[in-house]
N, C-alpha and C positions, 0 to 999 in steps of 0.2 A: 703335539700338533705344532706345525711350523708357523712362523709369523705370517707367511704368505697365505696359508690356509686360514688362519685366524682373521686376517684382513678380508679375505674373500667371504668368510662366513658372516662377518660384521656387515660387509657391503650388501650381502644378500638379505640380511635382516632389515637393514635400513631401507633398501629398495622395496621390500614387502610393506614396511610401515608407510613409506611415502605413497605407494600405490593404493594403500588402504585409506589414505588421507590423514594419517596420524602424524603429527608433528612431534619430533623428539628434540627437546631443548638441547642446545649445544652441538647438534649434528648438522647445522647449516640449513635446517628446514624452517627456522623461524623467519617470519616476515616482519621486519622492523616497522613497516608502515602498512598494516593490514587495511584493506578497503573498509570504509565505514559501513556498518550495517544500517539499513533503513530503520528509523525509529519504530518502536513497537506502537501499534495502534491500540487505543483504549478498548477494553472489553466491558463497557458499561452498558447496562440495559437502557433502551430508549423508551421514554415515557409514552404511554398509550396515545395521548393526543398527538404527539409528534409522529408516532407510528402511522396513524390514520392519514396524516398529511403526506408522509413519505409514500404511502401506498397510493394515494390519489395522484401524486406527481408521476410515479412510475407507470400507473395505468394510463395516464395522459400521454406519456412518452411512447408506450407500447402501442397505443391506438393511432398514433400519428396526428392526433388533434393538435391544434395550435396551442402554444404555451402562452401564458399571460405577459411575460416580459421578453423584450427583444434580446436581452442578454442570454436567455435560456438556450442551451445548446452550443454556446460559445466555448472557445478553447479555455481550459483551465491550465495555467502555466506552471503550477506547483512551485512558485517562487519561494515558498516557505520551506520547501524540501521535506515535507512531512510524509509525502506519499512516495512509493517506490519510483526511482528514476525511470523515466520513459521519454521518448522523443516528443518534441513539441507537437501538439495536436492529438496526442494519444488520449488525453483526458478532456471530457466535456462537463460543464457545470450547469446546474439547474436550481432554480429557486424553490425552496420549501417555505411557504408563507409563514411569517411570524405574527401571531395574533397581536393586535394593538400597534404594530409598527406602521409608521406613515410611509415607509418605502419598502424595498424588498426584504429588509430585515437581515438577520445574521445567519439564517439557516440555508444550507446548500447541500445538494447531492452532487457528487463528482463521480462520473462513470467512465471507466476505462474501456478501450476498444476490446479488451479481453472479457468484458462483462462484469468486472469487479466494480463494486459500488461502495463509495465512502460517504459518510455523513458528517457534517460539521454543524454545530448549533452556536458556534462562537466566531463566525466569519473567518475560518481557516486557521484559528489558533490551535485547534486540535481536530483530529478525525477519528471516527470509528468505522471500521469496515463492517458492512452489513451483508447478511446472506440474502441474496435476491429471492430465494425460495420462501423466505419468511414473509415476503411482501407481495409476491406475484402469484 
């Protein structure tokens, strides 16, 4: 096999691998600065008492009834960068009452325009994505 044919065969294999999304080290396909992936969200079960309160907040949102805090429905800016990057205004935040707290407490729902729902019980230090079907 001639060197021209060998190079053509190698080029065809490399092209097929690239088209399939496979990166072959040393063949120029490595990205030295890959885009950072969004952090993995915790897959921790939500305690029953919190689940009931989340359900109540979601039912209130769905009904269109007024929410208890003026901040509810406001833009969540994702300053912590823990949720997938989206344009400003994509996410809205809602209070999930924290028993015994003299103010809004630490619990929030953050809802994206695409219907995704995230829950934090530690005032945005971590999030769990929740399945809306489990609550609605």
